[in-house]
Each structure stands twice: as structure tokens, then as C-alpha cells.
C-alpha positions in Angstrom: 17.3 6.7 -4.9 14.1 8.2 -5.3 11.4 6.4 -2.2 7.6 7.2 -2.6 4.8 5.6 -0.2 2.2 3.1 -1.4 -1.3 4.7 -1.1 -2.6 1.3 -0.3 -0.4 -0.3 1.8 1.3 2.9 4.0 4.9 0.7 3.0 8.0 2.5 1.2 8.6 1.6 -2.1 11.5 1.8 -4.9 11.1 3.4 -8.7 11.4 0.3 -9.9 8.6 -1.0 -7.1 5.3 1.6 -9.6 2.2 -0.2 -9.8 1.1 -0.4 -13.6 -1.9 1.3 -14.9 -4.3 0.5 -16.7 -1.5 2.0 -20.0 0.8 -0.1 -18.7 2.7 3.6 -17.5 4.0 3.6 -13.7 1.6 4.3 -10.5 3.8 6.2 -8.7 1.0 5.8 -6.2 0.8 2.9 -5.8 3.4 0.1 -4.9 3.0 -2.9 -7.4 2.4 -5.7 -5.2 -0.7 -3.1 -3.9 -1.6 -2.3 -7.9 -2.0 -3.5 -10.9 -2.8 -2.6 -14.7 -4.8 0.1 -13.1 -7.0 -2.3 -10.3 -5.6 -2.9 -7.0 -4.8 -7.3 -6.6 -7.0 -7.4 -4.0 -10.4 -4.9 -4.7 -11.8 -6.8 -1.8 -9.1 -6.1 0.9 -11.0 -3.6 3.8 -8.8 -1.5 5.5 -8.9 -4.2 8.7 -7.7 -6.8 6.9 -4.8 -4.2 5.5 -4.7 -3.5 9.2 -4.0 -7.7 9.5 -2.2 -8.1 7.0 0.9 -5.3 7.7 0.7 -7.5 11.2 1.3 -10.5 9.6 3.8 -9.1 7.3 5.7 -8.0 10.7 5.7 -11.0 13.1 6.2 -13.6 9.9 8.8 -11.7 7.7 12.2 -10.0 7.5 12.1 -5.6 7.2 9.6 -4.6 8.9 8.9 -4.9 12.7 5.3 -5.0 15.2 6.4 -1.2 16.1 6.5 0.2 11.6 3.5 -2.0 11.0 1.9 0.2 14.1 3.2 3.3 12.8 2.3 2.4 9.3 -1.2 0.9 10.7 -2.1 4.7 12.4 -1.6 6.4 8.5 -3.7 3.5 6.7 -6.8 6.6 7.6 -5.0 8.8 5.8 -4.0 7.9 2.6 -5.7 7.4 -0.9 -6.8 4.1 -1.2 -8.4 4.3 3.0 -10.2 8.3 2.2 -13.6 8.5 1.6 -13.0 11.6 0.2 -12.2 10.8 -3.3 -15.8 9.1 -4.1 -17.7 12.0 -3.7 
């Protein structure tokens, strides 16, 4: 099964869970939770908000441990959404 890493939340997602572009084609960079119809589902989200969101997911949902959330948080600055180089 093909697996992707969301360039917004840093979590793995499947081919079926790919986000959608404005033309409704599938986007392999972002999961459908983070990206729909060519835009981020929460465009006001900051990297600090994403860190809190990941920790909250780990505390309240199965499938993500605190340790996994902390590892994901460490890689957030390297993801496309959070890199500043894409705006230059």
C-alpha cells in the first residue's frame, strides 16, 4: 500500500486520504484533513497550533502516542507548509 506523509500535519496517510486541489484532482503532499479544494482546511493554523493539535490527538485518540507526536512535532519545521522558503 502506498503511503504519504502530510506536508502540513506530518502524519502518514493513504492514497485514499489524499487532499484535493482546486480542480478536485488529488494532492499527494497533503492529507484530506489538512487540505481540501486547493486550500488548507484551517488556513489560520500556526505551527504552534499544529503542535498543540498533535499532542491533543495523542492524549485523546488511539493510534498516536505522545512519543510519536513529539517526533512529528520535531519534523514540522521541515514540512512544505511550515517552510518559509516557499514564499520567496
